[in-house]
C-alpha positions in Angstrom: 22.9 -16.7 -14.7 23.2 -14.1 -11.9 20.6 -11.6 -13.2 19.4 -10.0 -10.0 19.2 -6.3 -10.6 18.0 -5.1 -7.2 15.0 -4.7 -4.7 11.9 -2.7 -4.6 9.4 -2.2 -1.6 6.3 -3.9 -1.7 4.3 -0.7 -1.4 6.1 0.5 -4.6 4.8 -2.3 -6.4 1.3 -1.2 -5.8 2.0 2.5 -6.7 5.1 3.5 -8.9 6.6 0.0 -9.6 3.8 -2.2 -10.8 3.6 -4.3 -14.0 3.9 -2.0 -17.0 6.3 0.2 -15.1 9.7 1.5 -16.2 12.5 0.8 -13.2 16.0 1.8 -13.4 18.4 -0.3 -11.5 22.2 0.3 -10.8 24.0 -3.1 -11.1 26.5 -2.3 -8.5 28.3 -5.7 -8.8 28.9 -5.0 -12.4 31.0 -1.6 -12.5 27.7 0.4 -11.5 26.3 0.1 -14.9 22.6 1.1 -15.3 19.9 -1.2 -16.4 16.2 -0.4 -17.1 13.4 -2.8 -17.3 9.8 -2.8 -17.5 8.0 -5.0 -14.8 6.7 -7.9 -15.9 3.0 -8.8 -15.8 1.1 -11.0 -13.3 1.6 -14.2 -15.3 5.2 -14.0 -14.3 4.2 -13.9 -10.6 2.7 -17.4 -11.0 5.8 -18.5 -12.8 8.3 -17.3 -10.4 6.6 -17.3 -7.2 4.8 -20.7 -7.0 2.2 -21.9 -6.0 0.0 -20.0 -8.5 -3.1 -18.0 -7.8 -4.5 -17.3 -4.3 -3.2 -20.7 -3.5 -0.1 -19.0 -2.6 1.0 -18.4 1.0 1.6 -14.6 0.4 -2.0 -13.7 0.0 -4.2 -11.4 1.7 -8.1 -11.0 1.7 -10.7 -8.1 2.0 -14.2 -9.3 1.1 -15.7 -5.8 0.4 -12.8 -4.9 -2.2 -12.9 -8.4 -3.6 -16.6 -8.0 -4.4 -16.1 -4.8 -5.9 -13.2 -5.9 -8.0 -14.5 -9.1 -8.8 -11.7 -11.2 -7.8 -11.1 -14.1 -5.2 -8.5 -12.6 -3.3 -5.1 -10.6 -3.6 -1.5 -11.3 -3.8 1.2 -9.7 -2.0 4.1 -8.8 -4.1 6.5 -12.0 -3.6 9.4 -12.2 -1.1 12.0 -14.8 -1.5 11.7 -17.4 1.4 14.3 -17.4 3.8 16.3 -20.9 3.8 19.0 -20.0 6.4 19.7 -17.0 8.5 20.5 -14.3 6.1 20.1 -16.4 3.0 17.0 -16.5 0.6 16.2 -18.9 -2.1 17.6 -17.7 -5.5 15.1 -19.5 -7.5 11.7 -18.4 -5.8 10.1 -15.1 -4.8 11.3 -13.0 -7.7 9.8 -10.2 -9.7 10.5 -10.4 -13.4 11.5 -7.3 -15.5 12.1 -7.0 -19.5 14.9 -4.9 -20.5 13.6 -1.8 -21.9 14.1 0.2 -23.9 15.9 -2.1 -26.2 18.0 0.6 -28.0 21.1 1.4 -25.8 23.7 4.0 -26.5 27.5 4.0 -26.0 28.6 6.8 -23.9 32.3 7.0 -25.6 31.4 6.5 -29.6 27.8 7.5 -29.0 26.6 4.6 -31.5 22.9 3.6 -30.6 21.6 0.2 -31.5 19.2 -2.6 -30.2 20.6 -5.1 -27.7 21.6 -7.5 -30.1 24.2 -4.9 -31.2 26.0 -5.0 -27.9 28.4 -7.4 -26.1 27.7 -9.1 -22.8 29.7 -11.3 -20.1 28.0 -14.4 -18.6 26.1 -13.4 -15.6 26.3 -9.7 -16.3 23.0 -8.0 -17.0 24.6 -4.9 -18.1 25.8 -4.9 -21.9 28.8 -3.0 -23.3 30.5 -1.7 -26.4 33.0 -4.0 -27.4 35.4 -1.8 -29.7 35.4 0.9 -27.0 36.1 -1.7 -24.3 38.9 -3.1 -26.3 40.4 0.5 -26.6 40.1 1.0 -22.7 42.1 -2.3 -22.3 42.1 -5.2 -19.8 38.8 -6.2 -18.4 37.5 -2.3 -18.2 34.1 -2.3 -19.7 32.4 0.6 -21.2 28.8 -0.2 -20.5 25.9 1.1 -22.5 23.3 3.4 -21.3 19.5 3.6 -22.1 18.5 5.9 -24.8 16.3 8.8 -23.4 13.3 8.7 -25.9 10.5 6.3 -25.7 6.9 6.3 -27.2 3.8 5.8 -25.2 0.1 6.4 -25.9 -2.8 7.2 -23.4 -4.0 3.6 -23.3 -0.9 2.3 -21.9 1.0 1.0 -24.8 4.9 1.4 -24.8 7.1 1.3 -27.7 10.4 2.3 -29.1 11.4 5.5 -30.6 11.3 4.9 -34.5 15.2 5.9 -34.7 15.4 4.4 -38.3 12.4 6.5 -39.7 13.5 9.6 -38.0 17.0 9.7 -39.5 15.4 9.3 -42.8 18.2 7.1 -44.7 19.1 7.8 -48.3 17.5 5.3 -50.6 21.0 3.7 -51.3 22.0 3.1 -47.5 22.9 -0.3 -46.6 20.3 -1.7 -44.2 21.1 -2.4 -40.5 23.8 0.4 -40.4 24.6 2.0 -37.3 23.2 5.1 -35.9 25.0 7.8 -33.9 23.2 10.2 -31.5 25.8 12.9 -30.5 25.6 16.5 -29.2 26.7 19.8 -30.8 27.5 23.2 -29.9 23.5 24.1 -30.3 21.4 24.2 -27.0 18.7 22.1 -26.6 17.2 19.3 -28.9 18.3 21.3 -31.9 21.9 20.4 -30.7 21.3 16.7 -30.6 21.8 15.2 -34.0 21.0 11.7 -35.1 23.3 10.4 -37.9 23.6 7.2 -39.9 27.1 6.2 -40.4 26.3 4.5 -43.5 24.6 7.2 -45.8 25.5 10.2 -43.5 21.8 11.2 -43.3 21.3 13.6 -40.3 18.4 14.9 -38.3 18.2 16.8 -35.1 16.0 15.8 -32.5 14.3 19.2 -32.3 10.4 18.6 -32.6 10.3 15.0 -31.6 8.2 16.0 -28.7 5.5 17.7 -31.0 1.9 16.0 -31.1 2.3 14.8 -34.7 6.2 14.1 -34.6 6.2 10.5 -35.4 3.7 8.3 -37.4 0.2 8.6 -35.9 -0.7 5.1 -35.8 0.1 3.3 -32.3 1.4 -0.1 -32.6 -0.5 -1.2 -29.5 2.6 -2.9 -27.9 2.7 -4.4 -24.3 6.2 -5.7 -23.5 5.3 -6.2 -19.9 3.2 -8.9 -20.9 6.0 -10.7 -22.7 4.9 -10.3 -26.2 5.7 -7.6 -28.9 2.4 -8.5 -30.6 0.3 -5.2 -30.6 -3.2 -5.0 -30.0 -5.5 -2.6 -32.0 -5.1 0.8 -30.8 -6.6 4.3 -32.4 -4.7 6.6 -30.0 -1.9 9.0 -31.0 1.4 7.9 -29.8 3.6 10.4 -28.1 7.4 10.7 -27.6 8.4 11.3 -24.1 11.5 11.1 -22.1 12.3 7.7 -20.4 12.4 9.4 -16.9 9.3 11.5 -17.5 6.9 11.5 -14.5 3.8 10.9 -16.7 4.9 7.5 -18.2 3.1 5.7 -15.3 0.2 6.2 -13.1 -1.1 3.2 -11.1 -4.8 2.7 -10.6 -5.4 1.9 -6.8 -8.3 1.0 -5.0 -8.4 0.6 -1.4 -10.8 -0.2 1.5 -10.5 -0.1 5.1 -11.2 -3.3 7.1 -14.3 -2.5 9.2 -17.0 -4.4 11.1 -18.0 -7.2 10.5 -15.1 -8.1 8.2 -12.4 -6.9 10.6 -13.1 -9.5 13.3 -11.5 -12.7 13.9 -13.8 -14.9 12.3 -13.1 -13.5 8.9 -9.4 -13.9 9.3 -10.1 -17.6 10.2 -12.3 -18.4 7.1 -9.6 -16.7 4.9 -9.5 -18.1 1.2 -12.3 -20.2 2.1 -14.7 -17.0 2.0 -14.6 -17.0 -2.1 -16.0 -20.6 -2.1 -18.7 -19.7 0.5 -19.7 -16.4 -1.6 -19.7 -18.3 -4.8 -21.9 -21.2 -3.5 -25.5 -21.0 -5.3 -27.5 -20.8 -2.0 -27.7 -21.1 1.5 -28.0 -25.0 1.5 -24.9 -25.2 -0.3 -23.0 -22.9 1.9 -24.3 -25.0 4.9 -22.7 -28.1 3.3 -19.5 -26.3 2.7 -19.3 -25.1 6.5 -19.9 -28.7 7.3 -17.3 -30.2 4.9 -14.8 -27.9 5.7 -15.4 -28.1 9.3 -15.3 -24.3 9.8 -17.1 -24.2 13.1 -13.9 -26.0 14.7 -12.1 -22.8 13.9 -14.2 -20.5 15.9 -16.2 -20.6 19.0 -19.5 -21.2 17.3 -22.0 -23.6 16.4 -22.7 -24.8 12.8 -26.0 -23.0 12.9 -24.8 -19.8 14.5 -21.9 -19.8 11.8 -24.2 -20.3 9.0 -26.4 -17.6 10.2 -23.5 -15.1 10.6 -22.2 -16.0 6.8 -25.6 -15.6 5.5 -25.7 -12.1 7.0 -22.5 -11.0 5.8 -23.3 -12.5 2.1 -26.6 -10.2 2.4 -24.4 -7.2 2.8 -22.1 -7.8 0.1 -25.0 -8.6 -2.4 -27.0 -5.3 -1.5 -27.6 -3.4 -4.7 -27.0 -0.2 -3.2 -23.6 -0.9 -1.3 -20.9 1.7 -1.3 -17.5 1.1 0.2 -17.0 4.9 1.3 -20.5 5.2 2.7 -20.0 2.0 4.7 -16.8 3.2 6.3 -18.3 6.7 6.8 -21.3 5.3 8.7 -18.9 3.4 11.1 -17.0 6.4 12.0 -20.1 8.6 12.5 -22.3 6.2 14.2 -19.8 4.1 15.8 -21.8 1.1 15.6 -19.5 -1.6 17.2 -18.1 -1.2 20.8 -14.4 -0.5 21.3 -12.4 -3.9 21.7 -14.8 -6.0 19.7 -12.8 -6.0 16.4 -9.0 -6.8 16.2 -8.2 -4.4 12.9 -10.7 -1.6 13.6 -10.6 0.4 16.7 -12.0 4.0 17.2 -12.9 6.3 19.8 -15.5 9.2 19.1 -14.9 12.5 20.8 -17.1 15.6 21.1 -16.0 18.6 19.0 -14.1 21.2 21.1 -16.7 24.1 21.8 -14.3 26.3 19.9 -15.0 24.1 16.6 -18.8 22.9 17.3 -20.2 25.2 14.8 -17.8 23.9 11.9 -17.2 20.4 12.8 -19.9 17.4 13.7 -17.9 14.6 14.7 -14.4 13.9 15.8 -12.9 10.4 16.0 -9.6 9.0 17.1 -8.9 6.0 15.0 -6.3 3.9 17.1 -6.1 1.0 15.0 -6.9 0.6 11.2 -6.1 -1.6 8.5 -6.1 -0.8 4.9 -5.8 -2.9 1.7 -4.7 -1.1 -1.4 -4.9 -3.1 -4.7 -3.3 -2.1 -7.9 -5.8 -2.6 -10.6 -3.9 -1.1 -13.6 -2.3 1.8 -14.8 -2.4 4.8 -17.3 0.0 6.7 -19.1 0.3 10.4 -20.0 -2.7 11.5 -17.9 -3.5 10.2 -14.3 -6.5 8.0 -14.0 -9.9 9.7 -13.8 -13.2 8.3 -12.2 -15.2 7.1 -15.4 -12.1 6.7 -17.8 -11.8 3.0 -17.7 -11.2 2.7 -21.3 -7.7 4.2 -20.7 -6.6 1.8 -18.0 -3.9 -0.8 -19.3 -4.4 -4.2 -17.9 -1.8 -6.0 -15.7 -2.2 -9.5 -17.1 -3.1 -10.8 -20.5 -6.4 -12.7 -19.1 -8.2 -12.2 -15.7 -6.4 -14.5 -13.2 -9.0 -14.0 -10.3 -6.5 -12.0 -8.3 -4.8 -8.7 -8.2 -1.6 -7.5 -6.5 -2.1 -5.6 -3.2 -0.4 -4.7 0.3 -2.1 -4.5 3.5 -0.9 -1.6 5.8 -1.9 -0.9 9.4 -1.8 2.4 11.2 -3.8 5.3 13.0 -5.7 8.3 12.1 -8.0 11.2 12.7 -11.7 11.3 11.2 -13.4 14.7 11.0 -16.8 15.4 10.0 -17.9 18.8 9.0 -21.2 20.2 10.1 -23.5 19.1 7.5 -26.0 22.1 7.8 -23.3 24.5 7.7 -21.8 23.0 4.6 -25.0 23.0 3.0 -25.5 26.6 3.6 -22.0 27.5 2.5 -22.0 25.5 -0.7 -25.1 27.5 -2.0 -23.4 31.0 -1.5 -23.2 33.0 -4.7 -19.2 33.5 -4.5 -18.7 29.9 -3.9 -21.0 28.7 -6.8 -19.0 31.5 -9.3 -15.8 30.2 -8.1 -16.6 26.4 -8.8 -18.2 27.3 -12.0 -15.2 28.9 -13.4 -12.9 26.2 -12.1 -15.5 23.5 -13.9 -15.4 25.6 -17.2 -11.2 25.6 -17.1 -11.2 22.0 -16.3 -13.7 21.1 -19.0 -11.7 23.1 -21.7 -8.6 21.4 -20.9 -10.0 18.1 -20.8 -11.7 18.6 -24.3 -8.4 20.1 -25.6 -7.1 16.7 -25.2 -9.7 15.4 -27.6 -11.2 13.1 -25.2 -14.6 14.6 -24.9 -16.7 15.4 -22.0 -14.6 15.3 -18.7 -15.9 12.2 -16.3 -16.1 14.0 -13.0 -17.8 17.5 -12.1 -16.3 19.5 -9.6 -18.5 20.4 -6.5 -17.9 23.1 -3.6 -18.0 20.3 -1.1 -15.3 18.0 -2.9 -12.9 21.3 -3.0 -13.8 22.1 0.6 -12.9 18.5 2.1 -10.0 17.9 -0.2 -8.4 21.2 0.5 -9.0 20.7 4.3 -7.5 17.2 4.1 -4.3 18.6 2.4 -4.1 21.6 4.9 -4.3 19.2 7.8 -1.6 16.8 6.4 0.7 19.8 6.0 0.3 21.0 9.7 0.4 17.6 11.1 3.8 16.7 9.8 4.9 19.8 12.1 2.9 18.8 15.1 2.7 15.1 15.5 6.0 13.5 14.4 5.3 12.0 11.2 6.6 13.1 7.9 4.0 14.3 5.4 5.0 11.5 3.0 4.2 9.1 5.6 0.3 10.6 6.2 -2.3 9.6 3.7 -6.0 11.0 3.1 -9.1 9.3 2.8 -12.1 11.3 1.5 -15.8 11.1 2.2 -17.6 13.5 -0.2 -21.1 13.1 -1.7 -23.8 15.9 -1.9 -26.3 13.5 -3.2 -28.5 10.7 -1.7 -25.4 9.8 1.0 -24.8 13.4 2.0 -21.3 12.9 3.5 -18.7 15.7 4.2 -15.7 14.2 6.1 -12.0 13.1 5.9 -9.9 10.6 7.4 -6.0 11.6 7.6 -4.1 8.4 8.7 -0.7 6.9 8.6 -0.9 3.6 6.9 2.5 2.1 6.5 4.2 -1.5 6.5 6.9 -0.2 8.7 7.4 0.9 12.1 6.3 4.3 11.1 2.8 3.1 11.1 1.5 3.0 14.6 3.6 5.3 17.0 0.4 6.9 18.6 1.3 10.6 17.8 -1.1 11.0 15.3 -4.4 9.7 16.9 -3.6 11.8 20.0 -3.8 15.0 17.9 -7.6 14.5 18.0 -7.8 15.2 21.7 -9.6 18.7 22.1 -6.3 20.3 23.7 -4.4 19.5 20.7 -7.0 19.5 17.8 -7.8 23.3 18.3 -4.4 24.7 18.0 -4.0 22.3 15.2 -6.9 23.7 13.0 -6.1 27.3 14.1 -2.3 26.8 12.9 -3.6 24.8 9.8 -5.9 27.9 8.8 -3.6 30.5 9.6 -0.9 28.8 7.3 -3.7 28.6 4.7 -4.4 32.4 5.0 -1.4 33.2 3.3 1.2 31.7 0.7 4.7 32.9 0.0 3.4 32.8 -3.7 0.5 35.3 -3.0 -1.0 37.0 -4.8 -0.5 34.7 -8.0 -1.3 31.7 -6.1 -4.7 33.0 -4.4 -5.7 34.3 -8.0 -5.1 30.8 -9.3 -2.2 31.6 -11.8 0.2 29.0 -10.2 -2.6 26.3 -10.6 -2.6 26.5 -14.5 -0.8 23.4 -15.0 -3.8 21.5 -13.1 -7.0 23.1 -14.5 -9.2 21.5 -11.5 -7.1 23.5 -9.1 -8.0 27.1 -7.7 -5.4 28.5 -5.2 -3.0 25.7 -4.7 0.6 25.4 -5.2 3.6 23.7 -3.9 4.4 26.4 -1.2 0.9 25.8 0.3 -1.3 23.0 -0.7 0.2 20.4 -2.8 1.2 17.1 -1.1 3.4 14.2 -2.0 1.9 11.7 -4.3 1.8 9.0 -1.5 -0.4 11.2 0.4 -3.1 12.4 -1.9 -5.6 9.8 -3.3 -6.4 12.3 -6.3 -3.0 13.5 -7.8 -3.3 16.8 -6.3 -6.2 17.8 -8.2 -9.2 19.5 -6.9 -7.8 21.6 -4.5 -8.4 25.5 -3.7 -7.5 26.9 -0.2 -9.8 29.9 -1.0 -12.9 27.7 -0.1 -11.3 27.3 3.4 -10.4 31.0 4.2 -11.7 33.1 1.4 -9.8 35.9 -0.6 -9.2 39.4 0.2 -12.0 40.3 -2.3 -14.6 37.8 -1.1 -14.1 36.5 2.5 -17.3 34.8 2.2 -15.9 32.2 0.0 -14.1 30.5 2.8 -16.0 27.8 4.9 -14.0 28.9 8.0 -14.2 32.7 7.4 -16.1 33.4 10.3 -13.7 31.3 12.6 -10.8 33.2 11.2 -12.6 36.4 11.9 -13.1 35.5 15.7 -9.5 34.4 15.9 -8.3 37.7 14.6 -10.5 39.7 17.1 
């Protein structure tokens, strides 16, 4: 049967279209009928894109991330192999989806029912209403549309709206009678009436989004894993519209390819690395090196190769290893000379004299490789550090691999002056501002019934994240990249590591990734006007004074002065779902100019 629905980009599988996500397709070959599916779990990848596991040729590796996530490697979203110019294999390289929701509606008679209620043509994934199609005559098909209401919970489960329960049938109503969902003259949900055509029971949809509108017991269903069998779940289910933005939030872990992992040796070892790492001791690894003839792949003797591999094993097994710290140290110390690595090339620059009091280090990153991994997803609320209990799984059992993409690009790294940051974050106005945001954030988190929030807002986090967003907004105007093509990577820690830096980079699988325009913005003649324009733009917002007072940020309690007119970025750019932002930490407020880290710099500009 011809059941291909459409294509998705590989990067979408890692972010918005991964396993468990609802995806809408328009079946163009079938009268433009809409078909909605939930993307299948990782077991379907092994079934439809053989060979299974990391033996598949569409596989990538990043040892640091593999160690953190406890997997042997990563699979690229499958692509059908090309069998001839312009022709691809119809039997391999498919992503599988399960029709969802299974309740559909006829747009003519407004009857709703499960999939078995509707007619279908061979090879056509779209279903249609037979009586209404007969009235239309000929081969005209009145295709069904997806119902607009579904049920989710914050543990990731997905279920159908309880239509039979909601309509509240008469006791004498025949079973399995048709339901009809039609509109009336009344506006809103009150004008949407669900009616049983057997007993004539009626009920409007008003109140269906309420916190206790439906039975409070979640059924624990996971249709993306190919089973209706539910798991035990104590969360309260919630009714949402099928196209709501809070149905799917992917949990993405990422890492930059840094020395020594970014050299040619690691590439040539490839999938053999997991065998070496899992070997019980150095002697066993030496035997593997000899058996696999790894020294023949590189210009090294077996002794030299064994010593290099042991050094890398020690790095991975260090008890205090930290992915972000390792990357941060590479940028601020520049420990590997330019040209020695194939995937990581940086050129440190001295901060311009005008910014020397506020910036400590500027780095041009002329070549970067980033690996992004989909580790799971959440529903209703975005994932938050420490909230692992809400993350839904992508497979029934651990398969030893996770879906990922690798992107290459360029960027700018900025390190703030550590001493100035320490002095700034101890100012009274700053502490009071952050304490107010923390209280609001804590109250909002507790109102969800989920206890103590898993993160603590700090002045440094708000400052670095806000500066990153401000730079993304300004860079999109000055370097030729669209804001959605830029992404941030934050290096923030006021504890043992004492990090205060950010990387704004373009990391894209298409030709938008390495045009060179972004890295050149780190040059002094471009960086000074960039920062000046950036801070000037943050000094005023078209939504002020409401924005600077935090009124517009009420929908995200961890934000201060941040709205769509000034600071919020696209979802592809922000690694924290547009939370923990406050432009007042950059430029201050009219009442408290000392609140801004760059307040003195702005004062000098205005004189």
